[in-house]
N, C-alpha and C positions, 0 to 999 in steps of 0.2 A: 544459645539463643540470645543471651545478653550481649555477647560480643558481636553477633550479627546485627542486632538492633542498633547498638552503638555505632557500628560502622555505617549503617544506612543513615542514621541521624547526621553523622559527621559529613557524609557526602552531600546529603540534601542541604545541610546548613551552609556548607561552604561552596556548594555547587562545583566541586573539584572537577567533576567529569564535563561540565558544560562546555568549556572551551576546548576540551580535548576531543570531543566526539567527532571532530573533523577528520581524525586520523583513524587508521585500522586498529592500533594497539588498544585504544579505549573500547572498541567494539569487542575485542577479545577479553578484556577485563569485564565488561558487562556480561558477556556470555558466560564467564566463569562463575557468576552469581546465580546462574539459572538453575533451579532445583530439578532433580531428575524423577521425583515421584509423581509429578503432575502430568507426565506424558510419556509416550513412547514414540519413536521416530523411525520412519522408513526412509533411507537415504539414497541418493543417486539414482532416482527412477527416471527413465528416459520418456520424454513425451514427443520426441522427434529424433532424427538421425544425427544431428550436429552435436559437437562436444558440449556446447553450452545450452543445449535443449535438455535440461535436466531439472529435477525438482526433488525436494524433500518434503515428506508429509508427516505432520505432527499430529498424533492421535491422543485424545483425552485419556487419562487413566483414572478410574476404570473405563473400560470401553463403553461406547455409546451406540445408540441406533437412531436413525432419523435426525441426526444433528445437522446444524448449518455447516457448510463448507466455505472457507474463505481462501481464495487465491491471492497471495500477496506478492507484489512487485516492489522492489527497492528502487531508490534513487541513485544519483551519481552522474548526472548530466548526460545520460545515455552513453557514457564512455568508461565507466568503472562500476564495480559492485560485485558481490559474490553472495550466493544464498548462505554460505557458511557463517557469514557475518551477522546474519539475522535470525540466529537460533532463539534469541530473546523474544522475537515477534512470534515465532511458532509456539514457544512455550506459553507466552502470555495469553493467547487466544485458546490454545488446547486446555489451559487450566480453567477456562471458563466454559468448557464443553463444546468447543468449536474445532471441527476438523480443519487443519490449516495447511495449505500448500504454499511453500516458499520456492519460487521458480527463478532460475536463471534465464537470461535471454541474451541473444547476440548484441555485441556493443559496437559503437564507433570507435576508431575509424575502419574496423574490419567490415562493417556494414553501415548503411545510411537509412534514414527514414524512407520508407515505412517498414523496413525488415524487422525492426525490433517489435513493432506492432503485430506483424504477422506471427513472430514467435509467441508473443503474449496471448494471442488469440488461439494459437495451437495448444498452448498450455491450459487455457480455460476449457477448451473442448475436451482435452484429455482428462482433466479433473472431473468434468461433469460425467464422462463415461465411467470413471472409477469411483464415483461417489458412494454408491451403495456398498461396494466391496470393502470400504473403509469406515462404514458405520454412518454415513451422511445421507441426507435426503437430496435427490437430484433437483427437487423443486426449491431447495434452500441454498442455491449456489450464488456466492457473492464474489465481487472482485474488489480488492483493497490495494492501495498503493501510497507510498510516500514520496513526495517530490517528483522526480521524473517518473517514478512508478505510479503516482497519482494521476499524471498526464496519461500514462498508458491505460490506466483503468478507466479514466473518463472517455478517452477515445473509443475504447472497446464498447463502452455502454452507450455512447451517443452517436457513433458513426456506423451505420449498418454494413459498411463494407467489410468490417473485420469479423463480426459474429453472426451477421445475418440474422436468421431466425433462432439462433441458439438461445435458449431461455436462461436468463439470470434473474435472481430475485431482487438484486440491487447492487450498488457499489459505494465505496467510501474512498474519499481522497484526503489525505493528510498533507497540508502545505503544497498543494499542487500548483504548477504553472499551467495555466489554462489559456493564457493570452500573452504570448511573448515575442510578437513580431513588432518591430525589427529586432533581430538578434544581435546582441553585443558580445556574449560569452564566446570566446574562440572555439571551445570544445563543442558548444551547442551549434555554432556556425557550421562546423564540419559534419555533425550528426545529421543536420537538416539542409545541408548544401545551400546555405545562405549565399547570395541573395535570391536564389531560385526557389525559395521555400513557398509552397502554395498556401493560400489563405485557408484552405480547408484542412490544413494540418493542425488547426487550433480548435480545442474543444468548444470554446466560447462561440466560434463561427457556427458550429453545428447546433448549439443551444438556441442560437438567435435565428438561424436561417430555416430550421426545420422544426416540425413538431416533435418535441423530444419524447422518447419512449417513457412509459409510466413506471419504469424501474425506479424505485425509490432511492434517494442518495443521502449520504452523510458527508458534510464538508467540514473539516476541522483545520484551523490554521493558528499559528502564533500571532498574537496581536501585534507583537514588535518584530515580526520577521523582516529581516533587512536584505534577504536574498530573493525572496519571491513576495512581491507586494500583495498583502491579503486583500486590499481593497479592489485592486485591478483584477485579481484572479478569484479568489474564494467568494468574495461578496458579490462581484459581478456575475459569476457563473450561477451562484444561488438564485439571484434575482432573475436571471434569464430563464432558468429552469422553472421557477415558480410561475412565471408569465405563461409557460407552455403547459402548466397544469401538472408538473412533476412534483411529487411529495419530497421535500428536501428538509433535512435537519442541518443547520449551520451554526457553528460556534467559534468565536475568536477566543483563545485561551491566554491567560496571563502566566507569567513566571516561566515561560518556555520560549525557546528560539526555534529556528527553522529545523535544527538538528535535534535539540532536546525534545521536541514534540514527538517524535518517534522513539527517542531514548526513553521517554516517560512510560513506555510499555514494559521496561525492564524492572525487575524487583527493587534495585536500590533507588530508582528515580521516580517511582509511582506517586510519590508525594508531591512531586511538582505540579502536576495537573491531572485531571480525571480522564486522561485519554483512554485508558483501558476500559474504564466504566462506560464512557460514551460509546466506544466502538463496539464492545461486547453486547451492550444493551441493544444497539441497532441491529446487530447480526442475529440476536436471539429472539427478536420480535416474531411472532407467528406470521406465516405468510398466508394471504388469502387464497 
């Protein structure tokens, strides 16, 4: 235990992982710190016929009944990412009593907008149908995402084209891009077929143009995020939703970046910012 504590303090003090979280190897390193006693996992469950329409479900240990269920979508500019890299997210939430689905979805350039949203919507509907079988309550279904995954979560929650009347209790976005036209990033240009990207591809457009659903929202971002501007995205979306009467919790966090915001869910980085505390408290709130 002393060795583990010393290692965590050294990592937190030096922030040795912070600049490295851009690469895959640090994610493997972070996942190596995930304890096994807090959860069990069901891997490679299909929610659709395509190869990337697969999900892993992290179950709290001991088993629970009537728990919240969170469907998590990762980022990667809609062109990279794998559910295997986000074991630390599944463990973090499962350790707090939340059944957690970490889902893959098809990526650009193999597909373009809105196919990845169609996949994510399919994953959410599948998760809802499976909820009670895995100890979760169907009425406590949430969507959670980081970066591009937060965009996916926002669009599913705000644009009725994707989930229609499918009930969700709320959604949480970590460092999400909610208003990014015009598009400068070459990968994102391909994913959204810029310059032909429609205005209604943006979550902020839906929050401003329509009466937003009453699904409550949690928006977290790094105050010093240099990849996704928090004022243009997180603050602007929170303001627009509140004007429409949506209950919104919003916070800008210090000592984290765009990447370490989600990294702070992992055991060695939890001291950076209270991301896990804020997210789990939101998901565990009683539903009316």
